[in-house]
N, C-alpha and C positions, 0 to 999 in steps of 0.2 A: 752596188750586189752584180752580183755575175748572172751568165745566161744560164748557167746550169740551176743556180739557185733558183731563178725563176720558173726551170722546167721541171724542179724537181714541190712547190707549191702547187703549179699547175693540174698534175694528177689530182690529189683526190678533190679536186673540182669537180671534176670529170667524170667520179665513183658518185661522186655527194647525192645524184638521185637513187641510185638502188643500194647504198649503204642506208638511205632512209627510207625505205622499205621495209611499213609493220607487219605483221603476220595476213590482220587484215587484207591487206591490200595482195599480199601476196597469196590468198587465198581468192580472194575476188581475180585476180589475173588466172589462175591458176584454173578458176572454174567456167571462167571465158573461153580462154584455150583448148577445154576439154569437149567445151561447145558449138567452138568453131569447127576441131576436127570432127566429131562425130559428125558434122554435119553435113560437111563437103565426105566425107567416109560413108557416109549412110546414102549419100546422093549418087554418089561413082560407083555405088554395090546394088541400088535397087533404082538408079536410072527413070525416077517420077519422069510426068510430063510437066515440062515446066511451059509457061506462057508466057517466051521470051518477051515481048512488048510490054505486058502489067511489068513482071520483072526490073526492068531494067526502065523504067519509067518510077516506078517507087523508090529502085535503088539510089537514081539517080536524085531522084526529090529528097532521101533520105544525106545521100553528098551532098548538097547544098545546105542542106542546117546544120550538117557537121561546121559549114565553111564559118558559118555565120551563126556561130557560137556565141553569150551569153554570156556575162562577165555578171554574179550577184552577187551583194554583199557575202562580206567572209573569209571570201578567195571562193567563193560557191565559180561551179560554172554550169548551164545548162545547153542544153542547145532542144529547145521545144519543136523546131521545127523539122528536124530530123527525126524529133518525138511520134508527132504527129505522121510522120509520112511510113516510120519502124513499127506503131501500134495498128494505122488506115488497114498497113498489108497483111498483119498477123490476121487483124478479125474481116478481112474483106470475104461480101459474101458472094457477090453478085455481080456481073457488067451485061449494060443490056443485048438483050438476048438469048440469056442463058439463065439454067435453071439454076443449079446447083451453082453448091460453094464453089467459087474460083481458085479460092488459098485450100487448099487440102491437105498439102506437105508441112511438116512443121519444121522439118531439117531445110527447106529450102526458106522459110522464112527467115532462120536463122541465118545462114548463109549468103542471100541479100540485105540482113541488116549489118552483117559486119561488113560486106563490099564495098556498101556504099558510104556506113561510117571510115573506113579505112582511107576511100579517096578521099572524104569531106577533110584528113586530117591532115593529106600530103599538103598543099599549099600551104598549112601553120607551120608544117616540118621546114619547109623548104623557107619559111622568111623565119628561119629560125627561134621560134613561138616553141612553148610545150607542144606535144603531143595532144597532152589530154589523154593520155591510155587507160587511165582510174575511170574518169568520165564515161568512155567510150564502152566502157568493160560494164559499167555500173547501170546504164542502158539497154546494153546489149541484154544480162541478167531479167532486165523487167518485159524488157518483148519477147525473153523465148518463155520467160515464166507465163507471156498470157497466150503465145501461141501454144503451150500444151496444156494450159488449162480451157480453151475453147475449142480446140480441135475434137475431144472427147465430146462437147458438148453439139456438134455440127453433126457427128457422128449418130448422134440419138434421136438426131431426124428435128431439135426442136424446133429449126428453123425454117420448118413448113408453115408453124402457124403464126396468130399475129404478126403483126408490125409491134406490136406493143410490146412483147415478149420479147424479139429481137429487142429492141431499145431498150429492157429494162438491163436485161443479159449483156449484152457493149457496152453499159457503163459498168455495174456493176462487176466486171472483167479487168475492163480499163483501170477500175480503183485496185483493183487486186495489185496490177501490175506498178500502178501511180507507188504505193503504198511497199511494196517491194524495195521500190528504186529512192525513197526517203529513206528506208528502214537501212538497205545498204549505204548511204548517203550519211544517213548519222553516226552506221557506223567507223566506217575511216574518219571523217570529223571528229568523233571522239577521241581515236586514237590519237590525229594531229593534233590537239589541242589539249589531250588529259580534262577533256569534261564528262560529269555521268551520263551514260549514255541515256536515262531517263531522258535529260535535260536537254542532249541535243536531240533526238528523234522529235522533240514539242517544238524547240530550235526550227528544225529540216520543217514540221509540216506547217508550221506560223508562217516562213518563207516561201515554202511550195507553192501552198494549196492556192493564191489566185492563179499562177503560172498553173498548176495542172487543172483549174479550171476548165485556164484558157483550152488547154493542148485536148481535154476529155471530149470539150461538146467540138473543136474541132474534130478529131476521131470519130466519134459520131457521122458527125455531118460529111464527111467523107467515103465513110463507109454505102451510106446510103445514100449520097449523092453520085457514087458510084456505078450503082442499078440504071441512073436515070444516064448519064452522059459519060459513063464510059473514064479513064484514065488521064481523061481533058482537063478534069475539074481539077488535078495537083497545079496547074497552074495559072489555073484563078483563085486558089487557095493561097499561093505565094503572097500575096500583095498585102490580105489582110494581117498572115502572121507576122509579116515582116513590120510591120505598122504596129502589132501587139508587142511586140518584141522592141521594137524600141523605145516608147514607154517604161517599159521595164528596165532598158539600157541607161536612158534618163534616169531611171531612181537611183539605180547602183552609182552613177556619176555625179547626181546628185551629195551621196553619203558618203563618196571618194572626198568629195574638194571640202563638202566641211571638217573631215576628218584632215585634210593638208593645210586647209584654215585654223584649225585650233592646233595641232602640229608648231605651222609657221609661228601663231602667237606664243607656245608657251616659251620658244627660244628667246623671245624674248629680254628677259628675263637671264638668261644667260651671257646674252652677248650684253647687258647690261652691267654684268659682271657681278645682279647679284644671287645667284644662285651659281653652284657648280655645273661646268658643263657635261651632257647627257644625263643631269641630274631628275630631270620630270620624267625620262626619256624610263629611265630606273624606274622610280616610282611606278611608272604605269605600267609598266611589265610586269612588274611584282603584285601590285592592284588586281590587273585583267587574270591574274593564275591565280588566285588568291580568291580570288567572285567565283574563279571557276570550279577550285576547289569546294566551294560549298554552295556551287551548284547554284548558283544565279542564272538567269534567262538570257539570251545571247543580246537583249534591247535595254536587258539594267549593264550587262558587259559592256557595251556603246557608251552610257552616259559614264558610268564609271569611269571607260579607258578615257575620255573626253575631259573628265574634276580632275582626275589624279594631273593631268598634262596640263590642266591651268591651276593646280593647288595652291602655289605660290604666287600667280600674277598680284593679288594684292600688293606682296614687299615691292613692288615697283612705286609706293606711294611714300615708302623710306627713305628720310632723309640720308641719310647712313647707312648701308647695305651690312644684312647681320653677317657675323666673319663664317665663312662659307654660305652662309643662305643657311645654314642649320636653324629653323626653327626651334628648333629645341631647349637651344641656347637661349630663348627668351621666355619670359615670363608667362605664362595664362589671361590675363589682360590683352597683353601686345600679339599671341597669338589669335586672339579671337577679332581683334580689330582687324591682322590683317589678313585673316576670312574673312571678313563681313566687307572691306574691299572689295575682294576677290569677287566678291559672288554679287557684288555690284556693278564691274567691268561688264561680268559675264550675263548680266540682265539687260545691261544694253542691247543685247542683239536681238532679245524680247521672242525667240527660240528653243534656249538653251538653259528653262527654269528649272527644269530635272537637276539638271548640271549644276547649276548655280546653289542649289539645296545641298545638296553633297558638296562642294565647297566650303561653303558657309559655316556647316559645323561639324567639320573634320577638327578643328580642337577642341570639340567638346568632351569631356571624360564619358566612355562605357557607359561606365553608371555613377549615379549620383543626380543625376539631371529627368528633371520630366515634362516635357519629355525625352526618351532618348535619342538620343543621334540618329541618321540611318543605318541600315551594316554600310550602307557605299563608303557614308561618311567613316566608318569605323574602320574600315578596310585601308584607305587611303592614312589614317591616322598613324596604324602601326607603322605601312609600307613607306612612309614619309618618314615615321623615327628609326625604322631600320636604313634606313639609306644614309639617313645625316650620321648614324653611328659606324656606319660599316662600308659605304658609299661606294667605288666599282672593283673593289679586295673583295678575292675569293678566299680571302683566308677565314679555316673552318673556327678555331679558336676568337678572332674576333667577333664571325657572325654567332658563332653558339652562345662569346660575352652579349649580346646586344640582347639574344635571345631571350636571356635568362634575365638579364633587367626590367625589357616586358613583362613575361611570367612571373613578374615579383610583385606588379602593379597592378594588379587586375581593377581597379577603379580604373587608371586613365584606359587600360587598354583591353579591350574583350578577348577572354582567354581560348574561346569555337573560334576568334582570325590569328591569335597569335600559333593555336597551334597547326592554325593550314599554312600562316608563312613560315613556321621550322619546314614544315613539309619541302617548300616549296623552295624554302632556300636552300637546302640539302641540293637540290639538284640546279643550282644554278652555272652557267657558265659565260664567263666572262665576254665572247663574242656577241651572248642573249641579253643578258643585264648589264 
């Protein structure tokens, strides 16, 4: 291979990020850019009074939070410490010795948050990691919404009332900001993975609410604490927030370890020559894509992914491998025995019983059995049969023939699953499936 060939192939890789941008991301980035431009232009024109020490303290806190971002399941990222700093600055009421609100300029809040996020992202860029631009834009939009909602309330003089009213207003405004963050994140994720927006919203809220509860409590404490001890409270906050973040990081790490272990276990059948190389991975990706098309929630998709990766592990009990590992070539009794043996192996882990159930019932026909197999099992059955007939080929005629064969057997394959599989197969790309 010549150096010229290598250079020609490297160019698309450098453009991959921008080519992958969808309309949702472009709109989000455009909105964020307009907010930042408006903030700096407005500050230059209006020249508002800036409490430099307060702005620097919160800006540094936000940058620190962006530096220690948190990786969440499903490829998500979060910066809870940065969100605490930005939200608290947007709703900061008073400092020791002051009666009126300290933060009275919305544009200042946007500018400080944007600068803090950008500074916190610089070490990631210097280390060769992604800048996390989408996440930062999402957080900036959420903080801007909070600032624009909060300032009219402050102007109305509502915070001359009892502290209970202040507490309630801050909590409600934060909830609105958190919902904006979750909705934008769900919109981007739905575009990324092809999930239904309603399902993406439910998954986002389910995953984010424990972290959001922690961030919300910290924001309220920070706002009221600043009135007593000033911005020095931010230094006190760092410790507990890092401990909370560490707990979420461990959870994400455990989930990643589980998936890596399952993937390694799934490769045993390939290394031993029982199935074709890449079969488990292709079936897993097909199954997850079909599950998304059918509106499965993320926990169900995770169990489906595990089960699809290990659906052939029962073949290790066979004395003689099935040609090509295609269980489609053996009788129903043999398929059921292989599925049951695979489920027994998975149950030994004692934590994947739902996965074992999906594997055990994958051999059952979609119709004619009572009870009917779980939806996940029917998805795996269809995805496995499709890959047995098509393999890694993207030939349209071969795929169409396989799908037609499955459509003509509604007792064996669920019609709804086959319909979604048809849509998924039409989008297949060799490098992805």
